PDBQT receptor file of N, H, CA, C and O in Angstrom, charges set to zero:
ATOM      1  N   MET A   1     101.385  83.590 114.274  1.00  0.00    +0.000 N 
ATOM      2  CA  MET A   1     101.164  84.320 115.499  1.00  0.00    +0.000 C 
ATOM      3  C   MET A   1     101.210  85.801 115.183  1.00  0.00    +0.000 C 
ATOM      4  O   MET A   1     102.022  86.248 114.373  1.00  0.00    +0.000 OA
ATOM      5  N   SER A   2     100.344  86.551 115.820  1.00  0.00    +0.000 N 
ATOM      6  H   SER A   2      99.685  86.187 116.479  1.00  0.00    +0.000 HD
ATOM      7  CA  SER A   2     100.371  87.995 115.652  1.00  0.00    +0.000 C 
ATOM      8  C   SER A   2     100.467  88.658 117.018  1.00  0.00    +0.000 C 
ATOM      9  O   SER A   2      99.938  88.144 118.003  1.00  0.00    +0.000 OA
ATOM     10  N   THR A   3     101.143  89.798 117.075  1.00  0.00    +0.000 N 
ATOM     11  H   THR A   3     101.573  90.216 116.274  1.00  0.00    +0.000 HD
ATOM     12  CA  THR A   3     101.299  90.526 118.327  1.00  0.00    +0.000 C 
ATOM     13  C   THR A   3     101.115  92.015 118.093  1.00  0.00    +0.000 C 
ATOM     14  O   THR A   3     101.274  92.509 116.976  1.00  0.00    +0.000 OA
ATOM     15  N   LEU A   4     100.775  92.724 119.165  1.00  0.00    +0.000 N 
ATOM     16  H   LEU A   4     100.646  92.323 120.072  1.00  0.00    +0.000 HD
ATOM     17  CA  LEU A   4     100.610  94.174 119.132  1.00  0.00    +0.000 C 
ATOM     18  C   LEU A   4     101.172  94.735 120.416  1.00  0.00    +0.000 C 
ATOM     19  O   LEU A   4     100.846  94.253 121.501  1.00  0.00    +0.000 OA
ATOM     20  N   HIS A   5     102.004  95.737 120.312  1.00  0.00    +0.000 N 
ATOM     21  H   HIS A   5     102.269  96.129 119.430  1.00  0.00    +0.000 HD
ATOM     22  CA  HIS A   5     102.493  96.474 121.475  1.00  0.00    +0.000 C 
ATOM     23  C   HIS A   5     102.349  97.949 121.142  1.00  0.00    +0.000 C 
ATOM     24  O   HIS A   5     102.877  98.413 120.131  1.00  0.00    +0.000 OA
ATOM     25  N   ALA A   6     101.631  98.697 121.989  1.00  0.00    +0.000 N 
ATOM     26  H   ALA A   6     101.201  98.321 122.810  1.00  0.00    +0.000 HD
ATOM     27  CA  ALA A   6     101.370 100.104 121.708  1.00  0.00    +0.000 C 
ATOM     28  C   ALA A   6     101.960 100.981 122.797  1.00  0.00    +0.000 C 
ATOM     29  O   ALA A   6     101.970 100.614 123.972  1.00  0.00    +0.000 OA
ATOM     30  N   SER A   7     102.448 102.133 122.396  1.00  0.00    +0.000 N 
ATOM     31  H   SER A   7     102.441 102.431 121.441  1.00  0.00    +0.000 HD
ATOM     32  CA  SER A   7     102.899 103.156 123.326  1.00  0.00    +0.000 C 
ATOM     33  C   SER A   7     101.897 104.299 123.224  1.00  0.00    +0.000 C 
ATOM     34  O   SER A   7     102.083 105.239 122.452  1.00  0.00    +0.000 OA
ATOM     35  N   ASN A   8     100.838 104.205 124.012  1.00  0.00    +0.000 N 
ATOM     36  H   ASN A   8     100.687 103.442 124.640  1.00  0.00    +0.000 HD
ATOM     37  CA  ASN A   8      99.762 105.190 123.953  1.00  0.00    +0.000 C 
ATOM     38  C   ASN A   8     100.139 106.447 124.731  1.00  0.00    +0.000 C 
ATOM     39  O   ASN A   8     100.916 106.376 125.683  1.00  0.00    +0.000 OA
ATOM     40  N   PRO A   9      99.591 107.607 124.330  1.00  0.00    +0.000 N 
ATOM     41  CA  PRO A   9      99.911 108.852 125.024  1.00  0.00    +0.000 C 
ATOM     42  C   PRO A   9      99.393 108.838 126.467  1.00  0.00    +0.000 C 
ATOM     43  O   PRO A   9      98.425 108.145 126.781  1.00  0.00    +0.000 OA
ATOM     44  N   ALA A  10     100.041 109.602 127.328  1.00  0.00    +0.000 N 
ATOM     45  H   ALA A  10     100.827 110.165 127.073  1.00  0.00    +0.000 HD
ATOM     46  CA  ALA A  10      99.588 109.719 128.722  1.00  0.00    +0.000 C 
ATOM     47  C   ALA A  10      98.144 110.217 128.738  1.00  0.00    +0.000 C 
ATOM     48  O   ALA A  10      97.757 111.059 127.928  1.00  0.00    +0.000 OA
ATOM     49  N   GLY A  11      97.370 109.694 129.654  1.00  0.00    +0.000 N 
ATOM     50  H   GLY A  11      97.684 109.009 130.312  1.00  0.00    +0.000 HD
ATOM     51  CA  GLY A  11      95.976 110.102 129.766  1.00  0.00    +0.000 C 
ATOM     52  C   GLY A  11      95.030 109.308 128.889  1.00  0.00    +0.000 C 
ATOM     53  O   GLY A  11      93.837 109.611 128.849  1.00  0.00    +0.000 OA
ATOM     54  N   SER A  12      95.531 108.283 128.173  1.00  0.00    +0.000 N 
ATOM     55  H   SER A  12      96.500 108.036 128.206  1.00  0.00    +0.000 HD
ATOM     56  CA  SER A  12      94.666 107.445 127.328  1.00  0.00    +0.000 C 
ATOM     57  C   SER A  12      93.660 106.696 128.201  1.00  0.00    +0.000 C 
ATOM     58  O   SER A  12      93.929 106.403 129.366  1.00  0.00    +0.000 OA
ATOM     59  N   ALA A  13      92.510 106.394 127.627  1.00  0.00    +0.000 N 
ATOM     60  H   ALA A  13      92.292 106.631 126.681  1.00  0.00    +0.000 HD
ATOM     61  CA  ALA A  13      91.473 105.654 128.345  1.00  0.00    +0.000 C 
ATOM     62  C   ALA A  13      92.017 104.296 128.793  1.00  0.00    +0.000 C 
ATOM     63  O   ALA A  13      92.823 103.685 128.091  1.00  0.00    +0.000 OA
ATOM     64  N   GLY A  14      91.578 103.832 129.953  1.00  0.00    +0.000 N 
ATOM     65  H   GLY A  14      90.924 104.329 130.524  1.00  0.00    +0.000 HD
ATOM     66  CA  GLY A  14      92.054 102.589 130.518  1.00  0.00    +0.000 C 
ATOM     67  C   GLY A  14      91.683 101.357 129.720  1.00  0.00    +0.000 C 
ATOM     68  O   GLY A  14      92.266 100.293 129.929  1.00  0.00    +0.000 OA
ATOM     69  N   SER A  15      90.716 101.474 128.798  1.00  0.00    +0.000 N 
ATOM     70  H   SER A  15      90.243 102.338 128.628  1.00  0.00    +0.000 HD
ATOM     71  CA  SER A  15      90.263 100.314 128.020  1.00  0.00    +0.000 C 
ATOM     72  C   SER A  15      90.993 100.162 126.683  1.00  0.00    +0.000 C 
ATOM     73  O   SER A  15      90.685  99.249 125.917  1.00  0.00    +0.000 OA
ATOM     74  N   ILE A  16      91.947 101.033 126.394  1.00  0.00    +0.000 N 
ATOM     75  H   ILE A  16      92.198 101.775 127.016  1.00  0.00    +0.000 HD
ATOM     76  CA  ILE A  16      92.709 100.953 125.140  1.00  0.00    +0.000 C 
ATOM     77  C   ILE A  16      93.785  99.875 125.266  1.00  0.00    +0.000 C 
ATOM     78  O   ILE A  16      94.437  99.757 126.304  1.00  0.00    +0.000 OA
ATOM     79  N   ASN A  17      93.965  99.097 124.213  1.00  0.00    +0.000 N 
ATOM     80  H   ASN A  17      93.436  99.193 123.370  1.00  0.00    +0.000 HD
ATOM     81  CA  ASN A  17      94.969  98.029 124.225  1.00  0.00    +0.000 C 
ATOM     82  C   ASN A  17      96.372  98.566 124.425  1.00  0.00    +0.000 C 
ATOM     83  O   ASN A  17      96.785  99.527 123.777  1.00  0.00    +0.000 OA
ATOM     84  N   ARG A  18      97.104  97.923 125.342  1.00  0.00    +0.000 N 
ATOM     85  H   ARG A  18      96.768  97.142 125.868  1.00  0.00    +0.000 HD
ATOM     86  CA  ARG A  18      98.539  98.165 125.490  1.00  0.00    +0.000 C 
ATOM     87  C   ARG A  18      99.301  97.082 124.740  1.00  0.00    +0.000 C 
ATOM     88  O   ARG A  18     100.307  97.358 124.085  1.00  0.00    +0.000 OA
ATOM     89  N   SER A  19      98.812  95.841 124.839  1.00  0.00    +0.000 N 
ATOM     90  H   SER A  19      97.995  95.617 125.371  1.00  0.00    +0.000 HD
ATOM     91  CA  SER A  19      99.423  94.737 124.102  1.00  0.00    +0.000 C 
ATOM     92  C   SER A  19      98.380  93.648 123.874  1.00  0.00    +0.000 C 
ATOM     93  O   SER A  19      97.418  93.514 124.631  1.00  0.00    +0.000 OA
ATOM     94  N   ALA A  20      98.593  92.880 122.817  1.00  0.00    +0.000 N 
ATOM     95  H   ALA A  20      99.374  92.989 122.202  1.00  0.00    +0.000 HD
ATOM     96  CA  ALA A  20      97.698  91.764 122.491  1.00  0.00    +0.000 C 
ATOM     97  C   ALA A  20      98.458  90.767 121.631  1.00  0.00    +0.000 C 
ATOM     98  O   ALA A  20      99.421  91.117 120.948  1.00  0.00    +0.000 OA
ATOM     99  N   TYR A  21      98.003  89.502 121.679  1.00  0.00    +0.000 N 
ATOM    100  H   TYR A  21      97.221  89.217 122.234  1.00  0.00    +0.000 HD
ATOM    101  CA  TYR A  21      98.591  88.476 120.831  1.00  0.00    +0.000 C 
ATOM    102  C   TYR A  21      97.528  87.438 120.512  1.00  0.00    +0.000 C 
ATOM    103  O   TYR A  21      96.550  87.296 121.247  1.00  0.00    +0.000 OA
ATOM    104  N   SER A  22      97.718  86.716 119.421  1.00  0.00    +0.000 N 
ATOM    105  H   SER A  22      98.512  86.831 118.824  1.00  0.00    +0.000 HD
ATOM    106  CA  SER A  22      96.854  85.570 119.115  1.00  0.00    +0.000 C 
ATOM    107  C   SER A  22      97.619  84.586 118.243  1.00  0.00    +0.000 C 
ATOM    108  O   SER A  22      98.430  84.967 117.399  1.00  0.00    +0.000 OA
ATOM    109  N   SER A  23      97.334  83.307 118.475  1.00  0.00    +0.000 N 
ATOM    110  H   SER A  23      96.675  82.998 119.161  1.00  0.00    +0.000 HD
ATOM    111  CA  SER A  23      97.911  82.213 117.698  1.00  0.00    +0.000 C 
ATOM    112  C   SER A  23      96.788  81.271 117.317  1.00  0.00    +0.000 C 
ATOM    113  O   SER A  23      95.897  80.998 118.122  1.00  0.00    +0.000 OA
ATOM    114  N   HIS A  24      96.827  80.774 116.093  1.00  0.00    +0.000 N 
ATOM    115  H   HIS A  24      97.550  80.996 115.439  1.00  0.00    +0.000 HD
ATOM    116  CA  HIS A  24      95.795  79.856 115.599  1.00  0.00    +0.000 C 
ATOM    117  C   HIS A  24      96.481  78.638 114.993  1.00  0.00    +0.000 C 
ATOM    118  O   HIS A  24      97.474  78.760 114.276  1.00  0.00    +0.000 OA
ATOM    119  N   LEU A  25      95.938  77.467 115.289  1.00  0.00    +0.000 N 
ATOM    120  H   LEU A  25      95.131  77.367 115.871  1.00  0.00    +0.000 HD
ATOM    121  CA  LEU A  25      96.421  76.227 114.703  1.00  0.00    +0.000 C 
ATOM    122  C   LEU A  25      95.223  75.518 114.088  1.00  0.00    +0.000 C 
ATOM    123  O   LEU A  25      94.274  75.173 114.792  1.00  0.00    +0.000 OA
ATOM    124  N   ASN A  26      95.262  75.301 112.780  1.00  0.00    +0.000 N 
ATOM    125  H   ASN A  26      96.033  75.581 112.208  1.00  0.00    +0.000 HD
ATOM    126  CA  ASN A  26      94.154  74.674 112.052  1.00  0.00    +0.000 C 
ATOM    127  C   ASN A  26      94.585  73.338 111.470  1.00  0.00    +0.000 C 
ATOM    128  O   ASN A  26      95.674  73.202 110.913  1.00  0.00    +0.000 OA
ATOM    129  N   LEU A  27      93.709  72.363 111.611  1.00  0.00    +0.000 N 
ATOM    130  H   LEU A  27      92.823  72.473 112.063  1.00  0.00    +0.000 HD
ATOM    131  CA  LEU A  27      93.914  71.057 110.987  1.00  0.00    +0.000 C 
ATOM    132  C   LEU A  27      92.649  70.706 110.213  1.00  0.00    +0.000 C 
ATOM    133  O   LEU A  27      91.543  70.803 110.745  1.00  0.00    +0.000 OA
ATOM    134  N   ILE A  28      92.813  70.300 108.964  1.00  0.00    +0.000 N 
ATOM    135  H   ILE A  28      93.712  70.221 108.532  1.00  0.00    +0.000 HD
ATOM    136  CA  ILE A  28      91.668  69.876 108.138  1.00  0.00    +0.000 C 
ATOM    137  C   ILE A  28      91.985  68.493 107.597  1.00  0.00    +0.000 C 
ATOM    138  O   ILE A  28      93.072  68.240 107.077  1.00  0.00    +0.000 OA
ATOM    139  N   TRP A  29      91.011  67.607 107.733  1.00  0.00    +0.000 N 
ATOM    140  H   TRP A  29      90.128  67.813 108.155  1.00  0.00    +0.000 HD
ATOM    141  CA  TRP A  29      91.174  66.216 107.311  1.00  0.00    +0.000 C 
ATOM    142  C   TRP A  29      90.030  65.861 106.386  1.00  0.00    +0.000 C 
ATOM    143  O   TRP A  29      88.877  66.176 106.681  1.00  0.00    +0.000 OA
ATOM    144  N   SER A  30      90.325  65.215 105.283  1.00  0.00    +0.000 N 
ATOM    145  H   SER A  30      91.261  64.959 105.044  1.00  0.00    +0.000 HD
ATOM    146  CA  SER A  30      89.314  64.755 104.326  1.00  0.00    +0.000 C 
ATOM    147  C   SER A  30      89.300  63.225 104.334  1.00  0.00    +0.000 C 
ATOM    148  O   SER A  30      90.026  62.601 103.561  1.00  0.00    +0.000 OA
ATOM    149  N   PRO A  31      88.477  62.610 105.202  1.00  0.00    +0.000 N 
ATOM    150  CA  PRO A  31      88.478  61.159 105.316  1.00  0.00    +0.000 C 
ATOM    151  C   PRO A  31      87.901  60.452 104.091  1.00  0.00    +0.000 C 
ATOM    152  O   PRO A  31      88.292  59.327 103.780  1.00  0.00    +0.000 OA
ATOM    153  N   VAL A  32      86.982  61.103 103.403  1.00  0.00    +0.000 N 
ATOM    154  H   VAL A  32      86.665  62.017 103.656  1.00  0.00    +0.000 HD
ATOM    155  CA  VAL A  32      86.408  60.584 102.157  1.00  0.00    +0.000 C 
ATOM    156  C   VAL A  32      86.308  61.741 101.178  1.00  0.00    +0.000 C 
ATOM    157  O   VAL A  32      86.489  62.897 101.561  1.00  0.00    +0.000 OA
ATOM    158  N   GLU A  33      86.023  61.442  99.925  1.00  0.00    +0.000 N 
ATOM    159  H   GLU A  33      85.876  60.504  99.614  1.00  0.00    +0.000 HD
ATOM    160  CA  GLU A  33      86.083  62.446  98.862  1.00  0.00    +0.000 C 
ATOM    161  C   GLU A  33      85.214  63.682  99.129  1.00  0.00    +0.000 C 
ATOM    162  O   GLU A  33      85.672  64.791  98.852  1.00  0.00    +0.000 OA
ATOM    163  N   LYS A  34      84.023  63.556  99.636  1.00  0.00    +0.000 N 
ATOM    164  H   LYS A  34      83.651  62.655  99.860  1.00  0.00    +0.000 HD
ATOM    165  CA  LYS A  34      83.120  64.702  99.759  1.00  0.00    +0.000 C 
ATOM    166  C   LYS A  34      82.863  65.114 101.206  1.00  0.00    +0.000 C 
ATOM    167  O   LYS A  34      81.797  65.642 101.523  1.00  0.00    +0.000 OA
ATOM    168  N   ALA A  35      83.822  64.876 102.071  1.00  0.00    +0.000 N 
ATOM    169  H   ALA A  35      84.688  64.446 101.813  1.00  0.00    +0.000 HD
ATOM    170  CA  ALA A  35      83.668  65.273 103.475  1.00  0.00    +0.000 C 
ATOM    171  C   ALA A  35      84.980  65.850 104.004  1.00  0.00    +0.000 C 
ATOM    172  O   ALA A  35      86.061  65.333 103.722  1.00  0.00    +0.000 OA
ATOM    173  N   ASN A  36      84.865  66.918 104.767  1.00  0.00    +0.000 N 
ATOM    174  H   ASN A  36      83.986  67.338 104.996  1.00  0.00    +0.000 HD
ATOM    175  CA  ASN A  36      86.016  67.537 105.414  1.00  0.00    +0.000 C 
ATOM    176  C   ASN A  36      85.700  67.715 106.898  1.00  0.00    +0.000 C 
ATOM    177  O   ASN A  36      84.591  68.106 107.263  1.00  0.00    +0.000 OA
ATOM    178  N   LEU A  37      86.666  67.428 107.732  1.00  0.00    +0.000 N 
ATOM    179  H   LEU A  37      87.567  67.111 107.436  1.00  0.00    +0.000 HD
ATOM    180  CA  LEU A  37      86.547  67.646 109.166  1.00  0.00    +0.000 C 
ATOM    181  C   LEU A  37      87.656  68.605 109.578  1.00  0.00    +0.000 C 
ATOM    182  O   LEU A  37      88.793  68.482 109.123  1.00  0.00    +0.000 OA
ATOM    183  N   GLY A  38      87.324  69.551 110.431  1.00  0.00    +0.000 N 
ATOM    184  H   GLY A  38      86.400  69.651 110.801  1.00  0.00    +0.000 HD
ATOM    185  CA  GLY A  38      88.314  70.534 110.831  1.00  0.00    +0.000 C 
ATOM    186  C   GLY A  38      88.359  70.720 112.330  1.00  0.00    +0.000 C 
ATOM    187  O   GLY A  38      87.374  70.486 113.030  1.00  0.00    +0.000 OA
ATOM    188  N   LEU A  39      89.509  71.142 112.815  1.00  0.00    +0.000 N 
ATOM    189  H   LEU A  39      90.310  71.332 112.247  1.00  0.00    +0.000 HD
ATOM    190  CA  LEU A  39      89.716  71.420 114.224  1.00  0.00    +0.000 C 
ATOM    191  C   LEU A  39      90.630  72.636 114.299  1.00  0.00    +0.000 C 
ATOM    192  O   LEU A  39      91.634  72.702 113.590  1.00  0.00    +0.000 OA
ATOM    193  N   GLU A  40      90.291  73.595 115.152  1.00  0.00    +0.000 N 
ATOM    194  H   GLU A  40      89.476  73.542 115.728  1.00  0.00    +0.000 HD
ATOM    195  CA  GLU A  40      91.103  74.800 115.301  1.00  0.00    +0.000 C 
ATOM    196  C   GLU A  40      91.284  75.103 116.784  1.00  0.00    +0.000 C 
ATOM    197  O   GLU A  40      90.332  75.052 117.564  1.00  0.00    +0.000 OA
ATOM    198  N   TYR A  41      92.520  75.420 117.158  1.00  0.00    +0.000 N 
ATOM    199  H   TYR A  41      93.292  75.461 116.525  1.00  0.00    +0.000 HD
ATOM    200  CA  TYR A  41      92.843  75.840 118.518  1.00  0.00    +0.000 C 
ATOM    201  C   TYR A  41      93.306  77.290 118.444  1.00  0.00    +0.000 C 
ATOM    202  O   TYR A  41      94.161  77.638 117.630  1.00  0.00    +0.000 OA
ATOM    203  N   ILE A  42      92.739  78.123 119.297  1.00  0.00    +0.000 N 
ATOM    204  H   ILE A  42      92.045  77.840 119.959  1.00  0.00    +0.000 HD
ATOM    205  CA  ILE A  42      93.090  79.543 119.351  1.00  0.00    +0.000 C 
ATOM    206  C   ILE A  42      93.566  79.866 120.759  1.00  0.00    +0.000 C 
ATOM    207  O   ILE A  42      92.935  79.484 121.744  1.00  0.00    +0.000 OA
ATOM    208  N   ARG A  43      94.680  80.570 120.842  1.00  0.00    +0.000 N 
ATOM    209  H   ARG A  43      95.193  80.880 120.041  1.00  0.00    +0.000 HD
ATOM    210  CA  ARG A  43      95.173  81.082 122.119  1.00  0.00    +0.000 C 
ATOM    211  C   ARG A  43      95.407  82.568 121.925  1.00  0.00    +0.000 C 
ATOM    212  O   ARG A  43      96.093  82.974 120.987  1.00  0.00    +0.000 OA
ATOM    213  N   ALA A  44      94.842  83.379 122.805  1.00  0.00    +0.000 N 
ATOM    214  H   ALA A  44      94.285  83.049 123.567  1.00  0.00    +0.000 HD
ATOM    215  CA  ALA A  44      94.966  84.824 122.659  1.00  0.00    +0.000 C 
ATOM    216  C   ALA A  44      94.976  85.487 124.030  1.00  0.00    +0.000 C 
ATOM    217  O   ALA A  44      94.601  84.883 125.036  1.00  0.00    +0.000 OA
ATOM    218  N   GLY A  45      95.409  86.728 124.046  1.00  0.00    +0.000 N 
ATOM    219  H   GLY A  45      95.713  87.218 123.229  1.00  0.00    +0.000 HD
ATOM    220  CA  GLY A  45      95.403  87.495 125.282  1.00  0.00    +0.000 C 
ATOM    221  C   GLY A  45      95.574  88.969 124.981  1.00  0.00    +0.000 C 
ATOM    222  O   GLY A  45      96.011  89.356 123.898  1.00  0.00    +0.000 OA
ATOM    223  N   ARG A  46      95.218  89.786 125.964  1.00  0.00    +0.000 N 
ATOM    224  H   ARG A  46      94.863  89.472 126.844  1.00  0.00    +0.000 HD
ATOM    225  CA  ARG A  46      95.438  91.216 125.802  1.00  0.00    +0.000 C 
ATOM    226  C   ARG A  46      95.582  91.870 127.164  1.00  0.00    +0.000 C 
ATOM    227  O   ARG A  46      95.075  91.371 128.168  1.00  0.00    +0.000 OA
ATOM    228  N   THR A  47      96.281  92.995 127.180  1.00  0.00    +0.000 N 
ATOM    229  H   THR A  47      96.693  93.400 126.364  1.00  0.00    +0.000 HD
ATOM    230  CA  THR A  47      96.430  93.835 128.355  1.00  0.00    +0.000 C 
ATOM    231  C   THR A  47      96.044  95.243 127.936  1.00  0.00    +0.000 C 
ATOM    232  O   THR A  47      96.465  95.726 126.884  1.00  0.00    +0.000 OA
ATOM    233  N   VAL A  48      95.240  95.898 128.766  1.00  0.00    +0.000 N 
ATOM    234  H   VAL A  48      94.899  95.506 129.620  1.00  0.00    +0.000 HD
ATOM    235  CA  VAL A  48      94.804  97.264 128.457  1.00  0.00    +0.000 C 
ATOM    236  C   VAL A  48      95.585  98.255 129.315  1.00  0.00    +0.000 C 
ATOM    237  O   VAL A  48      96.290  97.860 130.243  1.00  0.00    +0.000 OA
ATOM    238  N   GLU A  49      95.459  99.522 129.005  1.00  0.00    +0.000 N 
ATOM    239  H   GLU A  49      94.886  99.843 128.251  1.00  0.00    +0.000 HD
ATOM    240  CA  GLU A  49      96.218 100.569 129.691  1.00  0.00    +0.000 C 
ATOM    241  C   GLU A  49      95.991 100.581 131.200  1.00  0.00    +0.000 C 
ATOM    242  O   GLU A  49      96.893 100.959 131.948  1.00  0.00    +0.000 OA
ATOM    243  N   SER A  50      94.814 100.178 131.663  1.00  0.00    +0.000 N 
ATOM    244  H   SER A  50      94.081  99.871 131.056  1.00  0.00    +0.000 HD
ATOM    245  CA  SER A  50      94.545 100.175 133.105  1.00  0.00    +0.000 C 
ATOM    246  C   SER A  50      95.291  99.058 133.826  1.00  0.00    +0.000 C 
ATOM    247  O   SER A  50      95.327  99.037 135.056  1.00  0.00    +0.000 OA
ATOM    248  N   GLY A  51      95.896  98.115 133.068  1.00  0.00    +0.000 N 
ATOM    249  H   GLY A  51      95.867  98.132 132.068  1.00  0.00    +0.000 HD
ATOM    250  CA  GLY A  51      96.626  97.006 133.653  1.00  0.00    +0.000 C 
ATOM    251  C   GLY A  51      95.824  95.717 133.690  1.00  0.00    +0.000 C 
ATOM    252  O   GLY A  51      96.377  94.651 133.962  1.00  0.00    +0.000 OA
ATOM    253  N   ASP A  52      94.516  95.801 133.417  1.00  0.00    +0.000 N 
ATOM    254  H   ASP A  52      94.066  96.667 133.196  1.00  0.00    +0.000 HD
ATOM    255  CA  ASP A  52      93.700  94.586 133.359  1.00  0.00    +0.000 C 
ATOM    256  C   ASP A  52      94.137  93.736 132.175  1.00  0.00    +0.000 C 
ATOM    257  O   ASP A  52      94.554  94.257 131.141  1.00  0.00    +0.000 OA
ATOM    258  N   SER A  53      94.036  92.419 132.339  1.00  0.00    +0.000 N 
ATOM    259  H   SER A  53      93.696  91.996 133.179  1.00  0.00    +0.000 HD
ATOM    260  CA  SER A  53      94.402  91.530 131.246  1.00  0.00    +0.000 C 
ATOM    261  C   SER A  53      93.465  90.334 131.213  1.00  0.00    +0.000 C 
ATOM    262  O   SER A  53      92.794  90.023 132.197  1.00  0.00    +0.000 OA
ATOM    263  N   GLY A  54      93.433  89.679 130.080  1.00  0.00    +0.000 N 
ATOM    264  H   GLY A  54      93.978  89.931 129.280  1.00  0.00    +0.000 HD
ATOM    265  CA  GLY A  54      92.597  88.498 129.913  1.00  0.00    +0.000 C 
ATOM    266  C   GLY A  54      93.243  87.539 128.934  1.00  0.00    +0.000 C 
ATOM    267  O   GLY A  54      94.066  87.924 128.103  1.00  0.00    +0.000 OA
ATOM    268  N   ARG A  55      92.853  86.295 129.051  1.00  0.00    +0.000 N 
ATOM    269  H   ARG A  55      92.184  85.982 129.725  1.00  0.00    +0.000 HD
ATOM    270  CA  ARG A  55      93.383  85.241 128.188  1.00  0.00    +0.000 C 
ATOM    271  C   ARG A  55      92.233  84.458 127.579  1.00  0.00    +0.000 C 
ATOM    272  O   ARG A  55      91.157  84.366 128.170  1.00  0.00    +0.000 OA
ATOM    273  N   LEU A  56      92.455  83.899 126.408  1.00  0.00    +0.000 N 
ATOM    274  H   LEU A  56      93.329  83.974 125.928  1.00  0.00    +0.000 HD
ATOM    275  CA  LEU A  56      91.465  83.094 125.712  1.00  0.00    +0.000 C 
ATOM    276  C   LEU A  56      92.119  81.818 125.215  1.00  0.00    +0.000 C 
ATOM    277  O   LEU A  56      93.160  81.864 124.560  1.00  0.00    +0.000 OA
ATOM    278  N   ASN A  57      91.519  80.690 125.520  1.00  0.00    +0.000 N 
ATOM    279  H   ASN A  57      90.673  80.653 126.052  1.00  0.00    +0.000 HD
ATOM    280  CA  ASN A  57      91.873  79.394 124.950  1.00  0.00    +0.000 C 
ATOM    281  C   ASN A  57      90.594  78.832 124.372  1.00  0.00    +0.000 C 
ATOM    282  O   ASN A  57      89.609  78.669 125.093  1.00  0.00    +0.000 OA
ATOM    283  N   ARG A  58      90.589  78.532 123.087  1.00  0.00    +0.000 N 
ATOM    284  H   ARG A  58      91.389  78.664 122.501  1.00  0.00    +0.000 HD
ATOM    285  CA  ARG A  58      89.357  78.102 122.431  1.00  0.00    +0.000 C 
ATOM    286  C   ARG A  58      89.666  76.951 121.481  1.00  0.00    +0.000 C 
ATOM    287  O   ARG A  58      90.654  76.972 120.746  1.00  0.00    +0.000 OA
ATOM    288  N   LEU A  59      88.794  75.949 121.516  1.00  0.00    +0.000 N 
ATOM    289  H   LEU A  59      87.992  75.932 122.113  1.00  0.00    +0.000 HD
ATOM    290  CA  LEU A  59      88.885  74.821 120.605  1.00  0.00    +0.000 C 
ATOM    291  C   LEU A  59      87.563  74.737 119.869  1.00  0.00    +0.000 C 
ATOM    292  O   LEU A  59      86.505  74.676 120.495  1.00  0.00    +0.000 OA
ATOM    293  N   GLN A  60      87.611  74.734 118.556  1.00  0.00    +0.000 N 
ATOM    294  H   GLN A  60      88.471  74.784 118.047  1.00  0.00    +0.000 HD
ATOM    295  CA  GLN A  60      86.375  74.631 117.787  1.00  0.00    +0.000 C 
ATOM    296  C   GLN A  60      86.531  73.583 116.696  1.00  0.00    +0.000 C 
ATOM    297  O   GLN A  60      87.627  73.325 116.198  1.00  0.00    +0.000 OA
ATOM    298  N   ALA A  61      85.407  72.995 116.346  1.00  0.00    +0.000 N 
ATOM    299  H   ALA A  61      84.517  73.205 116.751  1.00  0.00    +0.000 HD
ATOM    300  CA  ALA A  61      85.396  71.926 115.342  1.00  0.00    +0.000 C 
ATOM    301  C   ALA A  61      84.413  72.277 114.221  1.00  0.00    +0.000 C 
ATOM    302  O   ALA A  61      83.453  73.018 114.433  1.00  0.00    +0.000 OA
ATOM    303  N   SER A  62      84.664  71.742 113.045  1.00  0.00    +0.000 N 
ATOM    304  H   SER A  62      85.444  71.140 112.873  1.00  0.00    +0.000 HD
ATOM    305  CA  SER A  62      83.759  71.954 111.920  1.00  0.00    +0.000 C 
ATOM    306  C   SER A  62      83.667  70.688 111.085  1.00  0.00    +0.000 C 
ATOM    307  O   SER A  62      84.565  69.846 111.084  1.00  0.00    +0.000 OA
ATOM    308  N   ALA A  63      82.556  70.582 110.378  1.00  0.00    +0.000 N 
ATOM    309  H   ALA A  63      81.826  71.265 110.379  1.00  0.00    +0.000 HD
ATOM    310  CA  ALA A  63      82.345  69.463 109.451  1.00  0.00    +0.000 C 
ATOM    311  C   ALA A  63      81.701  70.020 108.186  1.00  0.00    +0.000 C 
ATOM    312  O   ALA A  63      80.830  70.887 108.253  1.00  0.00    +0.000 OA
ATOM    313  N   GLN A  64      82.133  69.519 107.044  1.00  0.00    +0.000 N 
ATOM    314  H   GLN A  64      82.840  68.815 106.990  1.00  0.00    +0.000 HD
ATOM    315  CA  GLN A  64      81.587  69.952 105.758  1.00  0.00    +0.000 C 
ATOM    316  C   GLN A  64      81.286  68.717 104.933  1.00  0.00    +0.000 C 
ATOM    317  O   GLN A  64      82.130  67.836 104.774  1.00  0.00    +0.000 OA
ATOM    318  N   LEU A  65      80.071  68.667 104.410  1.00  0.00    +0.000 N 
ATOM    319  H   LEU A  65      79.385  69.383 104.539  1.00  0.00    +0.000 HD
ATOM    320  CA  LEU A  65      79.650  67.575 103.534  1.00  0.00    +0.000 C 
ATOM    321  C   LEU A  65      79.253  68.171 102.204  1.00  0.00    +0.000 C 
ATOM    322  O   LEU A  65      78.330  68.984 102.139  1.00  0.00    +0.000 OA
ATOM    323  N   LEU A  66      79.926  67.786 101.156  1.00  0.00    +0.000 N 
ATOM    324  H   LEU A  66      80.675  67.126 101.209  1.00  0.00    +0.000 HD
ATOM    325  CA  LEU A  66      79.642  68.282  99.802  1.00  0.00    +0.000 C 
ATOM    326  C   LEU A  66      78.732  67.309  99.075  1.00  0.00    +0.000 C 
ATOM    327  O   LEU A  66      78.956  66.098  99.099  1.00  0.00    +0.000 OA
ATOM    328  N   PHE A  67      77.707  67.843  98.429  1.00  0.00    +0.000 N 
ATOM    329  H   PHE A  67      77.526  68.826  98.410  1.00  0.00    +0.000 HD
ATOM    330  CA  PHE A  67      76.805  66.962  97.669  1.00  0.00    +0.000 C 
ATOM    331  C   PHE A  67      76.389  67.629  96.385  1.00  0.00    +0.000 C 
ATOM    332  O   PHE A  67      75.632  67.051  95.606  1.00  0.00    +0.000 OA
TER     333      PHE A  67
């Protein structure tokens, strides 16, 4: 997990990060010798100086075939 907390000077633009975080969980499985399957979950968020905030939840998959 990574985090960021900033103490920006007064008058900073409203779009500058005040805080942010992200966490990643990766799983890789090799069911047979020349194949890999992967799954990753990402959770992240940020708050900017204006007070706006957003969150991200993402699940992605991958497959690799070696030949």
